[in-house]
Structure formats: C-alpha cells, structure tokens
Backbone of each chain as nested JSON, in Angstrom:
{
  "chains": [
    {"id": "A", "residues": [
      {"number": 1, "name": "UNK", "atoms": {"N": [96.208, 139.011, 38.359], "CA": [95.166, 138.156, 38.918], "C": [93.845, 138.91, 39.125]}},
      {"number": 2, "name": "UNK", "atoms": {"N": [93.945, 140.176, 39.587], "CA": [92.729, 140.942, 39.863], "C": [92.433, 142.002, 38.813]}},
      {"number": 3, "name": "UNK", "atoms": {"N": [93.411, 142.305, 37.988], "CA": [93.243, 143.388, 37.026], "C": [92.051, 143.114, 36.097]}},
      {"number": 4, "name": "UNK", "atoms": {"N": [91.088, 144.028, 36.098], "CA": [89.918, 143.87, 35.25], "C": [88.813, 143.03, 35.852]}},
      {"number": 5, "name": "UNK", "atoms": {"N": [89.064, 142.442, 37.016], "CA": [88.047, 141.604, 37.67], "C": [87.134, 142.454, 38.546]}},
      {"number": 6, "name": "UNK", "atoms": {"N": [86.0, 141.894, 38.865], "CA": [85.09, 142.519, 39.827], "C": [85.242, 141.784, 41.149]}},
      {"number": 7, "name": "UNK", "atoms": {"N": [85.558, 142.535, 42.177], "CA": [85.942, 141.931, 43.458], "C": [84.857, 142.123, 44.515]}},
      {"number": 8, "name": "UNK", "atoms": {"N": [84.643, 141.051, 45.258], "CA": [83.783, 141.08, 46.448], "C": [84.719, 141.017, 47.651]}},
      {"number": 9, "name": "UNK", "atoms": {"N": [84.753, 142.09, 48.435], "CA": [85.671, 142.18, 49.574], "C": [84.912, 141.846, 50.849]}},
      {"number": 10, "name": "UNK", "atoms": {"N": [85.155, 140.638, 51.368], "CA": [84.434, 140.169, 52.554], "C": [85.389, 140.111, 53.742]}},
      {"number": 11, "name": "UNK", "atoms": {"N": [85.483, 141.219, 54.453], "CA": [86.36, 141.262, 55.608], "C": [85.675, 140.75, 56.858]}},
      {"number": 12, "name": "UNK", "atoms": {"N": [86.472, 140.666, 57.913], "CA": [85.9, 140.307, 59.218], "C": [86.472, 141.221, 60.284]}},
      {"number": 13, "name": "UNK", "atoms": {"N": [85.655, 141.49, 61.277], "CA": [86.019, 142.456, 62.316], "C": [87.323, 142.092, 63.017]}},
      {"number": 14, "name": "UNK", "atoms": {"N": [87.514, 140.807, 63.308], "CA": [88.71, 140.38, 64.037], "C": [89.878, 140.026, 63.116]}},
      {"number": 15, "name": "UNK", "atoms": {"N": [89.681, 140.189, 61.817], "CA": [90.749, 139.883, 60.872], "C": [91.102, 141.126, 60.08]}},
      {"number": 16, "name": "UNK", "atoms": {"N": [90.934, 141.05, 58.775], "CA": [91.183, 142.195, 57.902], "C": [89.819, 142.741, 57.457]}},
      {"number": 17, "name": "UNK", "atoms": {"N": [89.627, 144.045, 57.556], "CA": [88.317, 144.641, 57.258], "C": [88.028, 144.659, 55.759]}},
      {"number": 18, "name": "UNK", "atoms": {"N": [86.756, 144.768, 55.441], "CA": [86.349, 144.858, 54.045], "C": [86.966, 146.048, 53.323]}},
      {"number": 19, "name": "UNK", "atoms": {"N": [86.905, 147.255, 53.899], "CA": [87.508, 148.405, 53.21], "C": [89.023, 148.258, 52.973]}},
      {"number": 20, "name": "UNK", "atoms": {"N": [89.728, 147.601, 53.888], "CA": [91.171, 147.389, 53.699], "C": [91.415, 146.462, 52.513]}},
      {"number": 21, "name": "UNK", "atoms": {"N": [90.611, 145.408, 52.425], "CA": [90.722, 144.482, 51.291], "C": [90.378, 145.209, 49.993]}},
      {"number": 22, "name": "UNK", "atoms": {"N": [89.328, 146.02, 50.045], "CA": [88.889, 146.752, 48.849], "C": [89.984, 147.701, 48.357]}},
      {"number": 23, "name": "UNK", "atoms": {"N": [90.662, 148.361, 49.28], "CA": [91.73, 149.289, 48.889], "C": [92.849, 148.544, 48.164]}},
      {"number": 24, "name": "UNK", "atoms": {"N": [93.198, 147.367, 48.652], "CA": [94.242, 146.558, 47.993], "C": [93.794, 146.138, 46.589]}},
      {"number": 25, "name": "UNK", "atoms": {"N": [92.539, 145.708, 46.48], "CA": [92.031, 145.226, 45.194], "C": [91.986, 146.356, 44.172]}},
      {"number": 26, "name": "UNK", "atoms": {"N": [91.523, 147.523, 44.602], "CA": [91.452, 148.66, 43.676], "C": [92.845, 149.081, 43.214]}},
      {"number": 27, "name": "UNK", "atoms": {"N": [93.8, 149.009, 44.119], "CA": [95.177, 149.371, 43.77], "C": [95.767, 148.4, 42.752]}},
      {"number": 28, "name": "UNK", "atoms": {"N": [95.203, 147.19, 42.697], "CA": [95.687, 146.184, 41.748], "C": [94.909, 146.213, 40.444]}},
      {"number": 29, "name": "UNK", "atoms": {"N": [93.991, 147.179, 40.31], "CA": [93.275, 147.326, 39.046], "C": [91.921, 146.659, 38.987]}},
      {"number": 30, "name": "UNK", "atoms": {"N": [91.411, 146.219, 40.134], "CA": [90.1, 145.576, 40.151], "C": [89.003, 146.594, 40.422]}},
      {"number": 31, "name": "UNK", "atoms": {"N": [87.795, 146.224, 40.06], "CA": [86.616, 147.028, 40.408], "C": [85.93, 146.347, 41.584]}},
      {"number": 32, "name": "UNK", "atoms": {"N": [85.837, 147.03, 42.692], "CA": [85.196, 146.441, 43.875], "C": [83.687, 146.67, 43.769]}},
      {"number": 33, "name": "UNK", "atoms": {"N": [82.933, 145.579, 43.749], "CA": [81.48, 145.692, 43.555], "C": [80.704, 145.456, 44.849]}},
      {"number": 34, "name": "UNK", "atoms": {"N": [81.386, 144.958, 45.878], "CA": [80.704, 144.755, 47.166], "C": [81.76, 144.698, 48.259]}},
      {"number": 35, "name": "UNK", "atoms": {"N": [81.474, 145.398, 49.35], "CA": [82.384, 145.412, 50.491], "C": [81.582, 145.206, 51.769]}},
      {"number": 36, "name": "UNK", "atoms": {"N": [82.063, 144.317, 52.624], "CA": [81.395, 144.11, 53.917], "C": [82.436, 143.703, 54.942]}},
      {"number": 37, "name": "UNK", "atoms": {"N": [82.167, 144.041, 56.188], "CA": [82.987, 143.567, 57.296], "C": [82.054, 142.833, 58.251]}},
      {"number": 38, "name": "UNK", "atoms": {"N": [82.226, 141.52, 58.304], "CA": [81.312, 140.703, 59.09], "C": [81.89, 140.396, 60.463]}},
      {"number": 39, "name": "UNK", "atoms": {"N": [81.025, 139.887, 61.31], "CA": [81.435, 139.452, 62.641], "C": [81.044, 137.997, 62.775]}},
      {"number": 40, "name": "UNK", "atoms": {"N": [82.03, 137.093, 62.661], "CA": [81.754, 135.656, 62.68], "C": [81.584, 135.194, 64.116]}},
      {"number": 41, "name": "UNK", "atoms": {"N": [80.438, 134.57, 64.413], "CA": [80.215, 134.04, 65.768], "C": [79.806, 132.586, 65.683]}}
    ]},
    {"id": "B", "residues": [
      {"number": 1, "name": "UNK", "atoms": {"N": [78.433, 133.151, 56.866], "CA": [78.319, 134.421, 56.155], "C": [76.908, 134.974, 56.359]}},
      {"number": 2, "name": "UNK", "atoms": {"N": [76.821, 136.272, 56.605], "CA": [75.488, 136.778, 56.93], "C": [74.587, 136.802, 55.694]}},
      {"number": 3, "name": "UNK", "atoms": {"N": [73.295, 136.85, 55.987], "CA": [72.3, 136.654, 54.933], "C": [72.31, 137.785, 53.911]}},
      {"number": 4, "name": "UNK", "atoms": {"N": [72.6, 139.008, 54.373], "CA": [72.632, 140.132, 53.429], "C": [73.779, 139.996, 52.441]}},
      {"number": 5, "name": "UNK", "atoms": {"N": [74.933, 139.536, 52.942], "CA": [76.071, 139.336, 52.039], "C": [75.752, 138.242, 51.025]}},
      {"number": 6, "name": "UNK", "atoms": {"N": [75.123, 137.172, 51.476], "CA": [74.763, 136.093, 50.546], "C": [73.817, 136.597, 49.456]}},
      {"number": 7, "name": "UNK", "atoms": {"N": [72.845, 137.387, 49.857], "CA": [71.896, 137.912, 48.879], "C": [72.604, 138.814, 47.868]}},
      {"number": 8, "name": "UNK", "atoms": {"N": [73.522, 139.643, 48.364], "CA": [74.252, 140.546, 47.474], "C": [75.117, 139.752, 46.496]}},
      {"number": 9, "name": "UNK", "atoms": {"N": [75.789, 138.713, 46.983], "CA": [76.662, 137.907, 46.117], "C": [75.841, 137.171, 45.06]}},
      {"number": 10, "name": "UNK", "atoms": {"N": [74.701, 136.644, 45.447], "CA": [73.837, 135.961, 44.479], "C": [73.413, 136.928, 43.374]}},
      {"number": 11, "name": "UNK", "atoms": {"N": [73.079, 138.157, 43.771], "CA": [72.653, 139.162, 42.801], "C": [73.818, 139.562, 41.882]}},
      {"number": 12, "name": "UNK", "atoms": {"N": [75.004, 139.721, 42.471], "CA": [76.177, 140.108, 41.672], "C": [76.566, 139.016, 40.679]}},
      {"number": 13, "name": "UNK", "atoms": {"N": [76.426, 137.765, 41.089], "CA": [76.752, 136.656, 40.177], "C": [75.803, 136.65, 38.984]}},
      {"number": 14, "name": "UNK", "atoms": {"N": [74.547, 136.994, 39.239], "CA": [73.579, 137.062, 38.138], "C": [73.882, 138.249, 37.218]}},
      {"number": 15, "name": "UNK", "atoms": {"N": [74.263, 139.357, 37.831], "CA": [74.486, 140.586, 37.061], "C": [75.763, 140.527, 36.227]}},
      {"number": 16, "name": "UNK", "atoms": {"N": [76.857, 140.09, 36.869], "CA": [78.17, 140.171, 36.226], "C": [78.678, 138.838, 35.678]}},
      {"number": 17, "name": "UNK", "atoms": {"N": [78.076, 137.737, 36.109], "CA": [78.568, 136.419, 35.724], "C": [79.606, 135.938, 36.722]}},
      {"number": 18, "name": "UNK", "atoms": {"N": [79.448, 134.713, 37.198], "CA": [80.332, 134.177, 38.23], "C": [81.788, 134.179, 37.788]}},
      {"number": 19, "name": "UNK", "atoms": {"N": [82.033, 134.006, 36.476], "CA": [83.405, 133.914, 35.979], "C": [84.15, 135.251, 36.068]}},
      {"number": 20, "name": "UNK", "atoms": {"N": [83.422, 136.335, 36.26], "CA": [84.056, 137.661, 36.335], "C": [84.284, 138.143, 37.764]}},
      {"number": 21, "name": "UNK", "atoms": {"N": [83.848, 137.35, 38.734], "CA": [83.934, 137.763, 40.13], "C": [85.076, 137.059, 40.851]}},
      {"number": 22, "name": "UNK", "atoms": {"N": [85.725, 137.778, 41.749], "CA": [86.724, 137.192, 42.647], "C": [86.355, 137.631, 44.064]}},
      {"number": 23, "name": "UNK", "atoms": {"N": [86.3, 136.671, 44.979], "CA": [85.985, 136.97, 46.371], "C": [87.28, 136.978, 47.176]}},
      {"number": 24, "name": "UNK", "atoms": {"N": [87.487, 138.058, 47.925], "CA": [88.66, 138.158, 48.793], "C": [88.19, 138.178, 50.24]}},
      {"number": 25, "name": "UNK", "atoms": {"N": [88.767, 137.293, 51.04], "CA": [88.344, 137.134, 52.437], "C": [89.358, 137.745, 53.39]}},
      {"number": 26, "name": "UNK", "atoms": {"N": [88.851, 138.199, 54.538], "CA": [89.737, 138.725, 55.579], "C": [89.528, 138.027, 56.9]}},
      {"number": 27, "name": "UNK", "atoms": {"N": [89.035, 136.792, 56.847], "CA": [88.703, 136.047, 58.063], "C": [89.936, 135.866, 58.958]}},
      {"number": 28, "name": "UNK", "atoms": {"N": [89.737, 135.885, 60.284], "CA": [90.874, 135.783, 61.197], "C": [91.313, 134.353, 61.519]}},
      {"number": 29, "name": "UNK", "atoms": {"N": [90.473, 133.368, 61.213], "CA": [90.834, 131.988, 61.563], "C": [90.408, 131.031, 60.442]}},
      {"number": 30, "name": "UNK", "atoms": {"N": [91.055, 129.868, 60.383], "CA": [90.777, 128.936, 59.278], "C": [89.334, 128.471, 59.226]}},
      {"number": 31, "name": "UNK", "atoms": {"N": [88.699, 128.321, 60.374], "CA": [87.315, 127.833, 60.38], "C": [86.374, 128.809, 59.665]}},
      {"number": 32, "name": "UNK", "atoms": {"N": [86.453, 130.077, 60.032], "CA": [85.549, 131.043, 59.398], "C": [85.943, 131.275, 57.941]}},
      {"number": 33, "name": "UNK", "atoms": {"N": [87.23, 131.195, 57.633], "CA": [87.67, 131.349, 56.236], "C": [87.111, 130.21, 55.38]}},
      {"number": 34, "name": "UNK", "atoms": {"N": [87.155, 128.99, 55.934], "CA": [86.667, 127.838, 55.171], "C": [85.161, 127.92, 54.944]}},
      {"number": 35, "name": "UNK", "atoms": {"N": [84.423, 128.343, 55.968], "CA": [82.966, 128.453, 55.821], "C": [82.612, 129.517, 54.785]}},
      {"number": 36, "name": "UNK", "atoms": {"N": [83.297, 130.648, 54.838], "CA": [83.026, 131.702, 53.859], "C": [83.372, 131.229, 52.448]}},
      {"number": 37, "name": "UNK", "atoms": {"N": [84.516, 130.55, 52.32], "CA": [84.918, 130.043, 50.999], "C": [83.927, 128.99, 50.502]}},
      {"number": 38, "name": "UNK", "atoms": {"N": [83.515, 128.115, 51.397], "CA": [82.55, 127.08, 51.005], "C": [81.247, 127.706, 50.511]}},
      {"number": 39, "name": "UNK", "atoms": {"N": [80.838, 128.767, 51.181], "CA": [79.572, 129.416, 50.817], "C": [79.596, 129.943, 49.391]}},
      {"number": 40, "name": "UNK", "atoms": {"N": [80.723, 130.512, 48.962], "CA": [80.77, 131.089, 47.609], "C": [81.212, 130.083, 46.542]}},
      {"number": 41, "name": "UNK", "atoms": {"N": [81.674, 128.907, 46.988], "CA": [82.073, 127.873, 46.017], "C": [80.977, 126.82, 45.871]}},
      {"number": 42, "name": "UNK", "atoms": {"N": [80.568, 126.252, 47.009], "CA": [79.638, 125.115, 46.966], "C": [78.241, 125.451, 47.465]}},
      {"number": 43, "name": "UNK", "atoms": {"N": [78.099, 126.604, 48.116], "CA": [76.8, 126.986, 48.666], "C": [76.859, 127.086, 50.182]}},
      {"number": 44, "name": "UNK", "atoms": {"N": [75.864, 127.713, 50.761], "CA": [75.809, 127.951, 52.203], "C": [75.663, 126.633, 52.962]}},
      {"number": 45, "name": "UNK", "atoms": {"N": [76.681, 126.247, 53.757], "CA": [76.59, 124.972, 54.476], "C": [75.495, 124.973, 55.534]}},
      {"number": 46, "name": "UNK", "atoms": {"N": [75.068, 126.157, 55.961], "CA": [73.987, 126.239, 56.949], "C": [72.61, 126.201, 56.284]}},
      {"number": 47, "name": "UNK", "atoms": {"N": [72.608, 126.224, 54.957], "CA": [71.349, 126.184, 54.193], "C": [70.362, 127.25, 54.651]}},
      {"number": 48, "name": "UNK", "atoms": {"N": [70.866, 128.423, 54.98], "CA": [70.0, 129.467, 55.534], "C": [69.849, 130.665, 54.599]}},
      {"number": 49, "name": "UNK", "atoms": {"N": [70.814, 130.879, 53.736], "CA": [70.816, 132.108, 52.952], "C": [70.537, 131.888, 51.475]}},
      {"number": 50, "name": "UNK", "atoms": {"N": [70.704, 132.973, 50.716], "CA": [70.42, 132.943, 49.283], "C": [71.351, 131.996, 48.524]}},
      {"number": 51, "name": "UNK", "atoms": {"N": [72.476, 131.652, 49.143], "CA": [73.425, 130.757, 48.457], "C": [73.27, 129.291, 48.876]}},
      {"number": 52, "name": "UNK", "atoms": {"N": [72.235, 128.987, 49.641], "CA": [71.962, 127.596, 49.985], "C": [71.71, 126.794, 48.703]}},
      {"number": 53, "name": "UNK", "atoms": {"N": [72.394, 125.674, 48.591], "CA": [72.25, 124.787, 47.428], "C": [72.514, 125.524, 46.108]}},
      {"number": 54, "name": "UNK", "atoms": {"N": [73.412, 126.521, 46.174], "CA": [73.783, 127.279, 44.972], "C": [75.289, 127.191, 44.786]}},
      {"number": 55, "name": "UNK", "atoms": {"N": [75.728, 126.389, 43.834], "CA": [77.158, 126.196, 43.61], "C": [77.662, 127.235, 42.616]}},
      {"number": 56, "name": "UNK", "atoms": {"N": [78.017, 128.408, 43.142], "CA": [78.502, 129.47, 42.253], "C": [79.907, 129.181, 41.736]}},
      {"number": 57, "name": "UNK", "atoms": {"N": [80.704, 128.454, 42.502], "CA": [82.076, 128.157, 42.074], "C": [82.931, 129.391, 41.899]}},
      {"number": 58, "name": "UNK", "atoms": {"N": [82.709, 130.399, 42.736], "CA": [83.468, 131.649, 42.591], "C": [84.94, 131.45, 42.933]}},
      {"number": 59, "name": "UNK", "atoms": {"N": [85.786, 132.215, 42.269], "CA": [87.201, 132.244, 42.582], "C": [87.348, 132.943, 43.933]}},
      {"number": 60, "name": "UNK", "atoms": {"N": [88.024, 132.33, 44.885], "CA": [88.092, 132.906, 46.225], "C": [89.504, 132.77, 46.794]}},
      {"number": 61, "name": "UNK", "atoms": {"N": [89.961, 133.835, 47.412], "CA": [91.287, 133.863, 48.032], "C": [91.187, 134.553, 49.38]}},
      {"number": 62, "name": "UNK", "atoms": {"N": [92.098, 134.203, 50.283], "CA": [92.268, 134.99, 51.496], "C": [93.274, 136.089, 51.199]}},
      {"number": 63, "name": "UNK", "atoms": {"N": [93.063, 137.258, 51.764], "CA": [93.927, 138.41, 51.461], "C": [95.379, 138.16, 51.885]}},
      {"number": 64, "name": "UNK", "atoms": {"N": [95.606, 137.192, 52.759], "CA": [96.984, 136.907, 53.193], "C": [97.707, 135.882, 52.307]}},
      {"number": 65, "name": "UNK", "atoms": {"N": [97.006, 135.263, 51.366], "CA": [97.645, 134.234, 50.543], "C": [98.79, 134.834, 49.721]}},
      {"number": 66, "name": "UNK", "atoms": {"N": [99.921, 134.152, 49.734], "CA": [101.11, 134.644, 49.021], "C": [100.839, 134.847, 47.528]}},
      {"number": 67, "name": "UNK", "atoms": {"N": [100.086, 133.908, 46.933], "CA": [99.801, 133.964, 45.496], "C": [99.085, 135.267, 45.141]}},
      {"number": 68, "name": "UNK", "atoms": {"N": [98.18, 135.685, 45.999], "CA": [97.448, 136.938, 45.777], "C": [98.304, 138.137, 46.155]}},
      {"number": 69, "name": "UNK", "atoms": {"N": [98.939, 138.025, 47.304], "CA": [99.723, 139.142, 47.847], "C": [100.788, 139.613, 46.862]}},
      {"number": 70, "name": "UNK", "atoms": {"N": [101.351, 138.657, 46.135], "CA": [102.418, 138.983, 45.177], "C": [101.931, 139.886, 44.062]}},
      {"number": 71, "name": "UNK", "atoms": {"N": [100.608, 139.954, 43.859], "CA": [100.062, 140.766, 42.769], "C": [99.594, 142.143, 43.239]}},
      {"number": 72, "name": "UNK", "atoms": {"N": [99.706, 142.413, 44.529], "CA": [99.194, 143.665, 45.084], "C": [100.336, 144.644, 45.352]}},
      {"number": 73, "name": "UNK", "atoms": {"N": [100.094, 145.944, 45.168], "CA": [101.141, 146.936, 45.445], "C": [101.591, 146.866, 46.909]}},
      {"number": 74, "name": "UNK", "atoms": {"N": [102.895, 146.784, 47.115], "CA": [103.447, 146.562, 48.452], "C": [103.076, 147.684, 49.417]}},
      {"number": 75, "name": "UNK", "atoms": {"N": [103.149, 148.931, 48.948], "CA": [102.889, 150.041, 49.865], "C": [101.446, 150.065, 50.351]}},
      {"number": 76, "name": "UNK", "atoms": {"N": [100.513, 149.81, 49.44], "CA": [99.091, 149.783, 49.824], "C": [98.825, 148.594, 50.743]}},
      {"number": 77, "name": "UNK", "atoms": {"N": [99.429, 147.452, 50.421], "CA": [99.221, 146.251, 51.237], "C": [99.728, 146.474, 52.656]}},
      {"number": 78, "name": "UNK", "atoms": {"N": [100.91, 147.027, 52.754], "CA": [101.475, 147.283, 54.089], "C": [100.605, 148.258, 54.879]}},
      {"number": 79, "name": "UNK", "atoms": {"N": [100.083, 149.249, 54.184], "CA": [99.256, 150.265, 54.84], "C": [97.918, 149.685, 55.299]}},
      {"number": 80, "name": "UNK", "atoms": {"N": [97.309, 148.851, 54.46], "CA": [95.949, 148.371, 54.733], "C": [95.905, 147.07, 55.538]}},
      {"number": 81, "name": "UNK", "atoms": {"N": [96.819, 146.179, 55.279], "CA": [96.795, 144.866, 55.936], "C": [97.85, 144.811, 57.036]}},
      {"number": 82, "name": "UNK", "atoms": {"N": [99.024, 145.306, 56.719], "CA": [100.096, 145.505, 57.671], "C": [100.316, 144.424, 58.697]}},
      {"number": 83, "name": "UNK", "atoms": {"N": [100.069, 144.752, 59.932], "CA": [100.441, 143.901, 61.05], "C": [99.671, 142.583, 61.078]}},
      {"number": 84, "name": "UNK", "atoms": {"N": [98.533, 142.523, 60.402], "CA": [97.75, 141.284, 60.433], "C": [98.518, 140.117, 59.816]}},
      {"number": 85, "name": "UNK", "atoms": {"N": [99.467, 140.421, 58.96], "CA": [100.299, 139.367, 58.372], "C": [101.062, 138.625, 59.467]}},
      {"number": 86, "name": "UNK", "atoms": {"N": [101.479, 139.355, 60.489], "CA": [102.236, 138.744, 61.582], "C": [101.323, 138.149, 62.656]}},
      {"number": 87, "name": "UNK", "atoms": {"N": [100.102, 138.637, 62.729], "CA": [99.179, 138.207, 63.787], "C": [98.431, 136.929, 63.401]}},
      {"number": 88, "name": "UNK", "atoms": {"N": [97.994, 136.845, 62.148], "CA": [97.181, 135.71, 61.707], "C": [98.062, 134.605, 61.121]}},
      {"number": 89, "name": "UNK", "atoms": {"N": [97.509, 133.391, 61.091], "CA": [98.259, 132.232, 60.609], "C": [98.05, 132.074, 59.102]}},
      {"number": 90, "name": "UNK", "atoms": {"N": [98.972, 132.658, 58.357], "CA": [98.845, 132.666, 56.893], "C": [98.767, 131.261, 56.305]}},
      {"number": 91, "name": "UNK", "atoms": {"N": [99.589, 130.355, 56.799], "CA": [99.631, 129.002, 56.235], "C": [98.294, 128.288, 56.418]}},
      {"number": 92, "name": "UNK", "atoms": {"N": [97.725, 128.385, 57.609], "CA": [96.448, 127.699, 57.859], "C": [95.301, 128.348, 57.091]}},
      {"number": 93, "name": "UNK", "atoms": {"N": [95.328, 129.667, 57.01], "CA": [94.282, 130.368, 56.257], "C": [94.372, 130.015, 54.772]}},
      {"number": 94, "name": "UNK", "atoms": {"N": [95.591, 129.966, 54.26], "CA": [95.791, 129.605, 52.855], "C": [95.297, 128.193, 52.587]}},
      {"number": 95, "name": "UNK", "atoms": {"N": [95.634, 127.264, 53.47], "CA": [95.22, 125.871, 53.283], "C": [93.697, 125.743, 53.299]}},
      {"number": 96, "name": "UNK", "atoms": {"N": [93.058, 126.477, 54.21], "CA": [91.6, 126.389, 54.336], "C": [90.906, 126.88, 53.065]}},
      {"number": 97, "name": "UNK", "atoms": {"N": [91.358, 128.018, 52.546], "CA": [90.69, 128.605, 51.378], "C": [91.085, 127.87, 50.092]}},
      {"number": 98, "name": "UNK", "atoms": {"N": [92.357, 127.521, 49.978], "CA": [92.807, 126.807, 48.773], "C": [92.122, 125.444, 48.687]}},
      {"number": 99, "name": "UNK", "atoms": {"N": [91.933, 124.813, 49.828], "CA": [91.264, 123.516, 49.842], "C": [89.849, 123.613, 49.311]}},
      {"number": 100, "name": "UNK", "atoms": {"N": [89.158, 124.665, 49.68], "CA": [87.791, 124.838, 49.197], "C": [87.782, 125.252, 47.73]}},
      {"number": 101, "name": "UNK", "atoms": {"N": [88.784, 126.057, 47.342], "CA": [88.901, 126.472, 45.925], "C": [89.039, 125.248, 45.011]}},
      {"number": 102, "name": "UNK", "atoms": {"N": [89.754, 124.261, 45.512], "CA": [89.995, 123.063, 44.693], "C": [88.727, 122.226, 44.525]}},
      {"number": 103, "name": "UNK", "atoms": {"N": [87.709, 122.497, 45.319], "CA": [86.455, 121.738, 45.219], "C": [85.435, 122.412, 44.308]}},
      {"number": 104, "name": "UNK", "atoms": {"N": [85.851, 123.495, 43.662], "CA": [84.916, 124.209, 42.792], "C": [84.431, 123.293, 41.674]}},
      {"number": 105, "name": "UNK", "atoms": {"N": [83.145, 123.344, 41.392], "CA": [82.619, 122.537, 40.294], "C": [83.179, 123.026, 38.97]}},
      {"number": 106, "name": "UNK", "atoms": {"N": [83.318, 122.158, 37.974], "CA": [83.828, 122.6, 36.673], "C": [82.899, 123.653, 36.069]}},
      {"number": 107, "name": "UNK", "atoms": {"N": [83.48, 124.659, 35.36], "CA": [82.647, 125.727, 34.783], "C": [81.681, 125.199, 33.725]}}
    ]}
  ]
}
C-alpha cells in the first residue's frame, strides 16, 4: 500500500506523533516527504 | 489543520502529483481525524488555508486502520504506535477517515 509512495505524516500531540507515523511509513518502503505533529483545538 | 501544513501539502501535490501522495493521520479523536481527512480530500472546511476550495482527493488513512496496519512491519509499529492502539478508538477513527475517503472526487 505504501511501498514507493510519498507519504505525508500528520500526527497529533494527543494521538500518534508525526515522527512515529513517519517511522512506520519508511519501514514499509515509503518516502516521507512531510512530517508534522499538530495540536488540534 | 494548521495553515503551514496546508501550504506544504498544496506545494507537495503540485510537485509530486496528488496520485503519488498518501496522507497518514495520527489524530486522537474522530472529529479531528475527519476534519484533517476532509481537508486533504475535499478542501479546508474552515476556508482559511491553502487548501480552501481545493479538492486534492488525496489518499488518506489513519495510522490505526487495520487495512493500513496490516502492511506495516509489526516490530516498528509496536515500537512507534504501541499503546495508542489500546487507548484510542480504532473503529471510530477508521469510520471517520474511511467515510471521508469515500467522498474523494473521481481522478
């Protein structure tokens, strides 16, 4: 599903962080092109 | 979704093509997951950012969705996401994001 894709990792502070999502995506063969951890209010 | 992220996503869609991008969300609740998914599929519902009235139709998943999780290495997933699987409501998050995914405009 992610192999060869370019991934945008949009985490949230109270959920799963952007870097954690990015690590999973890279391990699955994706290229992470943007990572952020937002705070939804 | 904050304005800087919207601007970055708009730029990435232009650079790489929307069909090559996948957005992965880590939102803690269905409401914020749905808003984030809506922003990258149908445009910013608040009409405030670079994605206002911009239907990118990006492929979007929540990191807890079973369909996605099944494709990720178990050891890395456990290390990076771990306990959040038990803390967050996977079913509601999946429904929120999948529902918005189904509204993507035809390519």
